SEMI-168673 format. One record per atom (N, C-alpha, C): residue in three letters; atom name; x, y, z. Coordinates in steps of 0.2 Angstrom, whole numbers. Example, Ala and Ser with C-alpha at 12.3 -4.5 7.8 and 13.67 -1.06 7.14 Angstrom:
SEMI-168673
 res atom    xx    yy    zz
 ala    N    66   -28    39
 ala   CA    62   -22    39
 ala    C    66   -16    39
 ser    N    64   -11    35
 ser   CA    68    -5    36
 ser    C    64     0    39
END
This chain:
SEMI-168673
 res atom    xx    yy    zz
 unk    N  -137   -37   -21
 unk   CA  -135   -31   -25
 unk    C  -140   -30   -30
 unk    N  -144   -36   -32
 unk   CA  -149   -35   -37
 unk    C  -155   -31   -35
 unk    N  -157   -32   -28
 unk   CA  -162   -28   -25
 unk    C  -160   -21   -24
 unk    N  -153   -20   -23
 unk   CA  -151   -13   -22
 unk    C  -151    -9   -29
 unk    N  -149   -12   -34
 unk   CA  -149    -9   -41
 unk    C  -156    -8   -43
 unk    N  -161   -12   -41
 unk   CA  -168   -10   -43
 unk    C  -171    -5   -39
 unk    N  -169    -5   -32
 unk   CA  -171     0   -28
 unk    C  -169     7   -30
 unk    N  -163     8   -32
 unk   CA  -160    14   -34
 unk    C  -160    16   -41
 unk    N  -163    11   -45
 unk   CA  -164    12   -52
 unk    C  -157    13   -56
 unk    N  -153     8   -54
 unk   CA  -146     8   -58
 unk    C  -148     7   -65
 unk    N  -144    10   -70
 unk   CA  -144     9   -77
 unk    C  -142     2   -79
 unk    N  -146    -1   -83
 unk   CA  -144    -8   -85
 unk    C  -142    -8   -93
 unk    N  -137   -12   -95
 unk   CA  -133   -17   -90
 unk    C  -128   -14   -86
 unk    N  -126    -8   -87
 unk   CA  -120    -5   -84
 unk    C  -122     2   -81
 unk    N  -120     4   -75
 unk   CA  -121    10   -72
 unk    C  -115    13   -70
 unk    N  -112    18   -74
 unk   CA  -106    21   -73
 unk    C  -105    24   -66
 unk    N  -110    26   -63
 unk   CA  -110    29   -56
 unk    C  -109    23   -51
 unk    N  -113    18   -52
 unk   CA  -112    12   -47
 unk    C  -105     9   -48
 unk    N  -103     8   -54
 unk   CA   -96     5   -55
 unk    C   -91     9   -52
 unk    N   -91    16   -53
 unk   CA   -87    21   -50
 unk    C   -86    20   -43
 unk    N   -92    19   -39
 unk   CA   -92    19   -32
 unk    C   -89    12   -30
 unk    N   -90     7   -34
 unk   CA   -87     0   -32
 unk    C   -79     1   -33
 unk    N   -77     5   -38
 unk   CA   -70     6   -39
 unk    C   -67    10   -33
 unk    N   -70    15   -31
 unk   CA   -68    19   -26
 unk    C   -67    16   -19
 unk    N   -72    11   -18
 unk   CA   -72     7   -12
 unk    C   -66     2   -12
 unk    N   -65     0   -18
 unk   CA   -59    -5   -19
 unk    C   -53    -2   -18
 unk    N   -52     4   -21
 unk   CA   -46     8   -20
 unk    C   -44     9   -13
 unk    N   -49    11    -9
 unk   CA   -49    12    -2
 unk    C   -46     6     2
 unk    N   -49     0     0
 unk   CA   -46    -6     3
 unk    C   -39    -7     2
 unk    N   -37    -6    -4
 unk   CA   -30    -7    -6
 unk    C   -25    -2    -2
 unk    N   -28     4    -1
 unk   CA   -24     9     3
 unk    C   -24     8    10
 unk    N   -29     4    13
 unk   CA   -28     3    20
 unk    C   -25    -4    21
 unk    N   -25    -8    16
 unk   CA   -22   -15    17
 unk    C   -16   -16    12
 unk    N   -10   -14    14
 unk   CA    -4   -15     9
 unk    C    -2   -22     7
 unk    N    -5   -27    11
 unk   CA    -4   -34     9
 unk    C    -7   -36     2
 unk    N   -12   -32     0
 unk   CA   -16   -33    -6
 unk    C   -11   -31   -12
 unk    N   -10   -35   -16
 unk   CA    -6   -33   -22
 unk    C   -10   -31   -28
 unk    N   -16   -34   -29
 unk   CA   -20   -33   -35
 unk    C   -27   -34   -33
 unk    N   -32   -30   -37
 unk   CA   -39   -31   -36
 unk    C   -42   -31   -43
 unk    N   -48   -35   -44
 unk   CA   -51   -34   -51
 unk    C   -58   -35   -49
 unk    N   -62   -30   -53
 unk   CA   -69   -29   -51
 unk    C   -73   -29   -58
 unk    N   -79   -32   -58
 unk   CA   -83   -32   -63
 unk    C   -90   -33   -61
 unk    N   -95   -29   -63
 unk   CA  -102   -29   -61
 unk    C  -102   -28   -53
 unk    N  -105   -32   -49
 unk   CA  -105   -31   -42
 unk    C  -101   -35   -38
 unk    N   -95   -37   -41
 unk   CA   -90   -42   -37
 unk    C   -83   -39   -38
 unk    N   -79   -40   -33
 unk   CA   -72   -38   -33
 unk    C   -68   -44   -30
 unk    N   -63   -45   -33
 unk   CA   -58   -50   -31
 unk    C   -51   -46   -28
 unk    N   -49   -48   -22
 unk   CA   -43   -45   -20
 unk    C   -38   -50   -19
 unk    N   -32   -49   -22
 unk   CA   -26   -54   -22
 unk    C   -21   -52   -17
 unk    N   -20   -56   -12
 unk   CA   -14   -55    -7
 unk    C    -8   -58   -10
 unk    N    -2   -56    -7
 unk   CA     4   -59    -8
 unk    C     4   -66    -6
 unk    N     8   -70    -9
 unk   CA     8   -77    -7
 unk    C    12   -78     0
 unk    N    16   -73     1
 unk   CA    20   -73     8
 unk    C    16   -69    13
 unk    N    10   -67    12
 unk   CA     6   -62    16
 unk    C     6   -65    23
 unk    N     8   -61    28
 unk   CA     7   -63    35
 unk    C     2   -60    39
 unk    N    -2   -56    35
 unk   CA    -8   -52    39
 unk    C   -12   -57    43
 unk    N   -13   -55    49
 unk   CA   -17   -58    54
 unk    C   -15   -66    55
 unk    N    -8   -67    54
 unk   CA    -6   -74    54
 unk    C    -9   -78    49
 unk    N   -12   -75    44
 unk   CA   -15   -79    38
 unk    C   -22   -82    40
 unk    N   -25   -79    46
 unk   CA   -31   -82    48
 unk    C   -37   -80    43
 unk    N   -40   -85    40
 unk   CA   -44   -84    34
 unk    C   -50   -80    36
 unk    N   -53   -81    42
 unk   CA   -59   -78    44
 unk    C   -57   -70    46
 unk    N   -52   -69    48
 unk   CA   -50   -62    50
 unk    C   -48   -58    44
 unk    N   -45   -61    39
 unk   CA   -44   -58    33
 unk    C   -50   -56    29
 unk    N   -55   -61    29
 unk   CA   -61   -60    25
 unk    C   -65   -55    28
 unk    N   -66   -55    35
 unk   CA   -71   -50    38
 unk    C   -68   -43    37
 unk    N   -61   -43    38
 unk   CA   -58   -36    37
 unk    C   -59   -33    30
 unk    N   -58   -37    25
 unk   CA   -59   -35    18
 unk    C   -66   -33    17
 unk    N   -71   -37    19
 unk   CA   -78   -36    17
 unk    C   -80   -30    21
 unk    N   -78   -29    28
 unk   CA   -81   -24    32
 unk    C   -78   -17    29
 unk    N   -71   -17    27
 unk   CA   -68   -11    25
 unk    C   -71    -9    19
 unk    N   -72   -13    14
 unk   CA   -75   -12     8
 unk    C   -82    -9     9
 unk    N   -86   -12    13
 unk   CA   -93   -10    14
 unk    C   -93    -3    17
 unk    N   -89    -2    22
 unk   CA   -89     5    26
 unk    C   -87    10    21
 unk    N   -83     9    16
 unk   CA   -81    15    12
 unk    C   -86    15     6
 unk    N   -89    10     4
 unk   CA   -95    10    -1
 unk    C  -101    14     2
 unk    N  -102    13     8
 unk   CA  -108    17    11
 unk    C  -106    24    12
 unk    N  -100    25    15
 unk   CA   -97    32    16
 unk    C   -97    36    10
 unk    N   -95    33     4
 unk   CA   -94    37    -2
 unk    C  -100    37    -7
 unk    N  -106    34    -4
 unk   CA  -112    33    -8
 unk    C  -114    40   -11
 unk    N  -115    45    -7
 unk   CA  -118    52    -9
 unk    C  -113    55   -14
 unk    N  -107    53   -15
 unk   CA  -102    56   -19
 unk    C  -103    54   -26
 unk    N  -106    48   -27
 unk   CA  -107    45   -34
 unk    C  -115    44   -35
 unk    N  -119    43   -31
 unk   CA  -126    42   -32
 unk    C  -130    48   -29
 unk    N  -130    53   -32
 unk   CA  -133    59   -29
 unk    C  -140    59   -30
 unk    N  -143    63   -25
 unk   CA  -150    63   -25
 unk    C  -154    57   -23
 unk    N  -151    52   -21
 unk   CA  -154    46   -19
 unk    C  -151    43   -12
 unk    N  -152    46    -7
 unk   CA  -149    44     0
 unk    C  -151    37     2
 unk    N  -146    34     5
 unk   CA  -147    27     7
 unk    C  -152    27    12
 unk    N  -156    21    12
 unk   CA  -161    20    17
 unk    C  -161    12    18
 unk    N  -164    10    24
 unk   CA  -163     3    25
 unk    C  -168    -1    20
 unk    N  -166    -7    18
 unk   CA  -160   -11    20
 unk    C  -154    -8    17
 unk    N  -148    -7    21
 unk   CA  -142    -4    19
 unk    C  -138    -9    14
 unk    N  -134    -7    10
 unk   CA  -130   -11     6
 unk    C  -125   -16    11
 unk    N  -125   -22     9
 unk   CA  -120   -27    12
 unk    C  -117   -31     7
 unk    N  -111   -34     9
 unk   CA  -107   -38     4
 unk    C  -105   -44     8
 unk    N  -104   -50     4
 unk   CA  -101   -56     7
 unk    C   -95   -57     3
 unk    N   -92   -63     5
 unk   CA   -85   -65     2
 unk    C   -83   -72     4
 unk    N   -78   -74     1
 unk   CA   -75   -80     2
 unk    C   -67   -80     1
 unk    N   -63   -84     4
 unk   CA   -56   -84     3
 unk    C   -54   -90    -1
 unk    N   -50   -90    -6
 unk   CA   -48   -95   -10
 unk    C   -40   -95   -11
 unk    N   -37  -100    -9
 unk   CA   -29  -100   -10
 unk    C   -28  -104   -17
 unk    N   -25  -100   -22
 unk   CA   -23  -103   -28
 unk    C   -16  -105   -28
 unk    N   -14  -111   -30
 unk   CA    -7  -114   -29
 unk    C    -2  -110   -34
 unk    N    -4  -107   -39
 unk   CA     1  -104   -43
 unk    C    -2   -97   -46
 unk    N     3   -93   -49
 unk   CA     1   -87   -53
 unk    C    -3   -89   -59
 unk    N    -2   -95   -62
 unk   CA    -6   -97   -68
 unk    C   -13   -98   -66
 unk    N   -14  -102   -60
 unk   CA   -21  -103   -58
 unk    C   -25   -96   -57
 unk    N   -21   -92   -54
 unk   CA   -24   -85   -52
 unk    C   -26   -82   -59
 unk    N   -21   -82   -64
 unk   CA   -23   -78   -70
 unk    C   -29   -82   -74
 unk    N   -29   -88   -73
 unk   CA   -35   -92   -76
 unk    C   -41   -89   -73
 unk    N   -41   -89   -67
 unk   CA   -47   -87   -63
 unk    C   -49   -79   -65
 unk    N   -44   -75   -65
 unk   CA   -46   -68   -67
 unk    C   -48   -67   -74
 unk    N   -45   -72   -79
 unk   CA   -47   -72   -86
 unk    C   -54   -74   -87
 unk    N   -56   -79   -83
 unk   CA   -63   -81   -83
 unk    C   -68   -76   -81
 unk    N   -66   -72   -76
 unk   CA   -70   -66   -74
 unk    C   -71   -61   -79
 unk    N   -65   -60   -83
 unk   CA   -66   -54   -88
 unk    C   -70   -56   -94
 unk    N   -70   -63   -95
 unk   CA   -74   -65  -101
 unk    C   -81   -66   -99
 unk    N   -83   -67   -93
 unk   CA   -90   -68   -91
 unk    C   -94   -62   -92
 unk    N  -100   -63   -96
 unk   CA  -104   -58   -98
 unk    C  -111   -59   -95
 unk    N  -113   -54   -91
 unk   CA  -120   -54   -88
 unk    C  -125   -50   -92
 unk    N  -130   -52   -94
 unk   CA  -135   -49   -98
 unk    C  -142   -47   -94
 unk    N  -143   -41   -94
 unk   CA  -149   -39   -91
 unk    C  -151   -42   -84
 unk    N  -157   -45   -84
 unk   CA  -159   -48   -78
 unk    C  -158   -56   -78
 unk    N  -154   -58   -82
 unk   CA  -152   -65   -83
 unk    C  -148   -67   -77
 unk    N  -149   -73   -75
 unk   CA  -145   -76   -70
 unk    C  -139   -79   -73
 unk    N  -134   -81   -69
 unk   CA  -127   -83   -72
 unk    C  -129   -89   -77
 unk    N  -133   -94   -75
 unk   CA  -135  -100   -79
 unk    C  -138   -98   -85
 unk    N  -143   -93   -85
 unk   CA  -147   -91   -91
 unk    C  -142   -87   -96
 unk    N  -138   -83   -93
 unk   CA  -133   -80   -98
 unk    C  -128   -85  -101
 unk    N  -126   -89   -97
 unk   CA  -121   -94  -100
 unk    C  -125   -98  -105
 unk    N  -131  -100  -104
 unk   CA  -135  -104  -109
 unk    C  -136  -100  -116
 unk    N  -137   -94  -115
 unk   CA  -138   -90  -121
 unk    C  -132   -89  -125
 unk    N  -126   -88  -121
 unk   CA  -120   -86  -124
 unk    C  -116   -93  -127
 unk    N  -118   -98  -124
 unk   CA  -115  -105  -126
 unk    C  -114  -106  -133
 unk    N  -108  -106  -136
 unk   CA  -107  -108  -143
 unk    C  -107  -102  -147
 unk    N  -108   -96  -144
 unk   CA  -108   -90  -149
 unk    C  -101   -87  -150
 unk    N  -100   -83  -155
 unk   CA   -94   -80  -156
 unk    C   -94   -73  -154
 unk    N   -89   -69  -154
 unk   CA   -89   -62  -152
 unk    C   -94   -58  -156
 unk    N   -94   -59  -162
 unk   CA   -99   -55  -166
 unk    C  -106   -57  -164
 unk    N  -108   -63  -162
 unk   CA  -114   -65  -160
 unk    C  -116   -61  -153
 unk    N  -111   -61  -149
 unk   CA  -112   -57  -142
 unk    C  -113   -50  -143
 unk    N  -109   -47  -148
 unk   CA  -110   -40  -149
 unk    C  -117   -39  -152
 unk    N  -120   -43  -156
 unk   CA  -127   -43  -159
 unk    C  -132   -43  -153
 unk    N  -131   -48  -149
 unk   CA  -135   -48  -143
 unk    C  -136   -42  -139
 unk    N  -130   -39  -138
 unk   CA  -130   -33  -134
 unk    C  -134   -27  -138
 unk    N  -133   -27  -144
 unk   CA  -136   -22  -148
 unk    C  -144   -23  -149
 unk    N  -146   -29  -150
 unk   CA  -153   -31  -151
 unk    C  -157   -30  -144
 unk    N  -154   -32  -139
 unk   CA  -157   -31  -132
 unk    C  -157   -25  -129
 unk    N  -151   -21  -130
 unk   CA  -150   -15  -126
 unk    C  -148    -9  -130
 unk    N  -148   -10  -137
 unk   CA  -146    -5  -142
 unk    C  -139    -2  -140
 unk    N  -134    -7  -138
 unk   CA  -128    -5  -136
 unk    C  -123    -8  -141
 unk    N  -119    -3  -144
 unk   CA  -113    -5  -148
 unk    C  -107    -6  -144
 unk    N  -105   -12  -144
 unk   CA  -100   -14  -139
 unk    C   -93   -10  -140
 unk    N   -92    -9  -147
 unk   CA   -86    -6  -149
 unk    C   -86     1  -146
 unk    N   -91     4  -145
 unk   CA   -92    11  -142
 unk    C   -92    12  -135
 unk    N   -92     6  -131
 unk   CA   -93     6  -124
 unk    C   -87     8  -121
 unk    N   -87    12  -115
 unk   CA   -81    13  -111
 unk    C   -77     7  -109
 unk    N   -71     7  -108
 unk   CA   -67     2  -106
 unk    C   -69    -2  -100
 unk    N   -72     2   -95
 unk   CA   -74     0   -89
 unk    C   -80    -5   -90
 unk    N   -84    -4   -95
 unk   CA   -90    -9   -96
 unk    C   -87   -15  -100
 unk    N   -82   -14  -104
 unk   CA   -80   -20  -108
 unk    C   -75   -24  -104
 unk    N   -71   -21  -100
 unk   CA   -65   -25   -97
 unk    C   -65   -26   -90
 unk    N   -70   -22   -87
 unk   CA   -70   -22   -79
 unk    C   -64   -17   -77
 unk    N   -63   -17   -71
 unk   CA   -58   -13   -68
 unk    C   -52   -17   -64
 unk    N   -46   -15   -66
 unk   CA   -41   -19   -62
 unk    C   -37   -13   -58
 unk    N   -36   -15   -52
 unk   CA   -33   -10   -47
 unk    C   -26   -13   -45
 unk    N   -21    -9   -45
 unk   CA   -14   -12   -43
 unk    C   -10    -7   -41
 unk    N    -4    -9   -37
 unk   CA     1    -4   -35
 unk    C     6    -3   -40
 unk    N     6     3   -43
 unk   CA    10     5   -48
 unk    C    17     8   -46
 unk    N    22     5   -47
 unk   CA    29     7   -45
 unk    C    32    12   -50
 unk    N    29    12   -56
 unk   CA    31    17   -61
 unk    C    37    15   -65
 unk    N    38     8   -65
 unk   CA    44     6   -68
 unk    C    43     1   -74
 unk    N    47     0   -78
 unk   CA    47    -6   -83
 unk    C    41    -6   -87
 unk    N    38    -1   -90
 unk   CA    32    -1   -93
 unk    C    33    -3  -101
 unk    N    39    -4  -103
 unk   CA    41    -7  -109
 unk    C    40   -14  -110
 unk    N    35   -17  -114
 unk   CA    33   -24  -114
 unk    C    39   -28  -117
 unk    N    44   -25  -120
 unk   CA    50   -29  -122
 unk    C    55   -29  -117
 unk    N    54   -26  -111
 unk   CA    59   -26  -106
 unk    C    56   -29  -100
 unk    N    55   -36  -100
 unk   CA    51   -39   -95
 unk    C    54   -39   -88
 unk    N    60   -37   -87
 unk   CA    63   -37   -81
 unk    C    64   -43   -77
 unk    N    65   -43   -71
 unk   CA    67   -49   -67
 unk    C    60   -51   -63
 unk    N    60   -58   -63
 unk   CA    54   -61   -59
 unk    C    56   -62   -52
 unk    N    63   -61   -50
 unk   CA    65   -62   -43
 unk    C    62   -56   -39
 unk    N    59   -58   -33
 unk   CA    55   -54   -29
 unk    C    60   -48   -26
 unk    N    66   -50   -25
 unk   CA    71   -46   -22
 unk    C    73   -40   -27
 unk    N    73   -42   -33
 unk   CA    75   -37   -38
 unk    C    70   -31   -38
 unk    N    64   -32   -36
 unk   CA    59   -27   -36
 unk    C    58   -24   -29
 unk    N    62   -27   -24
 unk   CA    61   -24   -17
 unk    C    57   -28   -13
 unk    N    54   -34   -15
 unk   CA    50   -38   -11
 unk    C    55   -43    -8
 unk    N    53   -45    -2
 unk   CA    58   -50     2
 unk    C    63   -46     6
 unk    N    63   -39     6
 unk   CA    67   -36    10
 unk    C    65   -37    17
 unk    N    70   -35    22
 unk   CA    69   -36    29
 unk    C    65   -30    32
 unk    N    61   -31    37
 unk   CA    59   -26    41
 unk    C    55   -20    38
 unk    N    57   -14    41
 unk   CA    54    -8    39
 unk    C    53    -7    32
 unk    N    58    -8    28
 unk   CA    58    -6    21
 unk    C    53   -10    17
 unk    N    52   -17    19
 unk   CA    47   -21    16
 unk    C    40   -18    17
 unk    N    39   -16    24
 unk   CA    33   -14    26
 unk    C    31    -8    22
 unk    N    36    -3    21
 unk   CA    34     3    19
 unk    C    33     4    11
 unk    N    37    -1     8
 unk   CA    37    -1     0
 unk    C    30     0    -3
 unk    N    25    -5    -1
 unk   CA    18    -4    -4
 unk    C    15     3    -3
 unk    N    17     6     3
 unk   CA    13    12     5
 unk    C    16    18     0
 unk    N    21    17    -3
 unk   CA    24    22    -7
 unk    C    21    22   -14
 unk    N    19    16   -16
 unk   CA    16    15   -23
 unk    C    10    18   -24
 unk    N     9    20   -30
 unk   CA     2    24   -32
 unk    C    -3    18   -34
 unk    N    -9    19   -31
 unk   CA   -14    14   -32
 unk    C   -17    16   -39
 unk    N   -17    12   -44
 unk   CA   -20    14   -50
 unk    C   -26    10   -52
 unk    N   -30    13   -56
 unk   CA   -36    10   -58
 unk    C   -36    10   -66
 unk    N   -36     4   -69
 unk   CA   -36     4   -77
 unk    C   -41    -1   -79
 unk    N   -43     0   -85
 unk   CA   -48    -5   -88
 unk    C   -45    -8   -95
 unk    N   -41   -13   -93
 unk   CA   -37   -16   -99
 unk    C   -38   -24   -99
 unk    N   -35   -26  -104
 unk   CA   -35   -34  -105
 unk    C   -31   -37  -100
 unk    N   -33   -41   -96
 unk   CA   -29   -45   -91
 unk    C   -28   -52   -93
 unk    N   -31   -54   -99
 unk   CA   -31   -61  -101
 unk    C   -24   -62  -105
 unk    N   -22   -58  -109
 unk   CA   -16   -58  -113
 unk    C   -10   -57  -108
 unk    N    -4   -59  -111
 unk   CA     2   -58  -107
 unk    C     4   -51  -106
 unk    N     2   -46  -110
 unk   CA     5   -39  -110
 unk    C     4   -36  -103
 unk    N    -2   -36  -100
 unk   CA    -3   -33   -94
 unk    C     2   -35   -89
 unk    N     4   -42   -89
 unk   CA     8   -45   -83
 unk    C    15   -43   -85
 unk    N    18   -44   -91
 unk   CA    25   -43   -93
 unk    C    27   -36   -92
 unk    N    22   -31   -93
 unk   CA    24   -24   -91
 unk    C    24   -22   -84
 unk    N    22   -27   -80
 unk   CA    22   -25   -73
 unk    C    24   -31   -69
 unk    N    31   -33   -70
 unk   CA    34   -39   -67
 unk    C    33   -39   -59
 unk    N    33   -33   -56
 unk   CA    33   -33   -49
 unk    C    26   -37   -46
 unk    N    21   -37   -50
 unk   CA    15   -41   -48
 unk    C    16   -48   -47
 unk    N    19   -51   -52
 unk   CA    20   -59   -52
 unk    C    26   -60   -48
 unk    N    31   -55   -47
 unk   CA    37   -57   -43
 unk    C    35   -58   -35
 unk    N    29   -55   -33
 unk   CA    27   -56   -26
 unk    C    22   -62   -25
 unk    N    20   -65   -31
 unk   CA    14   -70   -30
 unk    C    17   -77   -31
END
């Protein structure tokens, strides 16, 4: 992706067009694979979260991985011209890889996603270089680094640049954080038998938001997410 961003002169450290394309491809993946409950994207990486009871492809890791990667790549290439105008794709074409990880609990999953949201990449730095520069710094220090290197005022940046993008199936219920609802999967329609269970995710609206997923608020407002994990 580094070579791709250089080839097409993506804006650094964030390019709204490129991130919008990533989000659109991820939305398409969720729409095609109802077994995915949640996705989170930042920079050039996306994580897709399946239900813990997922039976897709009999839970064959290689089949799930190749299907997600190929579906994402196909939509990314297909929608390229809608987001990156005036710069048609040429070889080498965009490609993505991936891996499958089984987290034992919702808390482990949340810890991983929280780490991704606080991970900050600066300019052309590698992960190791960025970590070394940011080690021991406070939020104010990080904001100063952004301003001194890129003339970016963090507080004025769009939420997508600051928080990344979280994509989930929104059932449009229980948005009051003081009404946490039930964590019982059956209370939200999960665990139903047969056709009803299969169709339920298809009826939900796939939503893209740029919000804090580290604190509890995001999760308590959407109890159907953790009810199925």
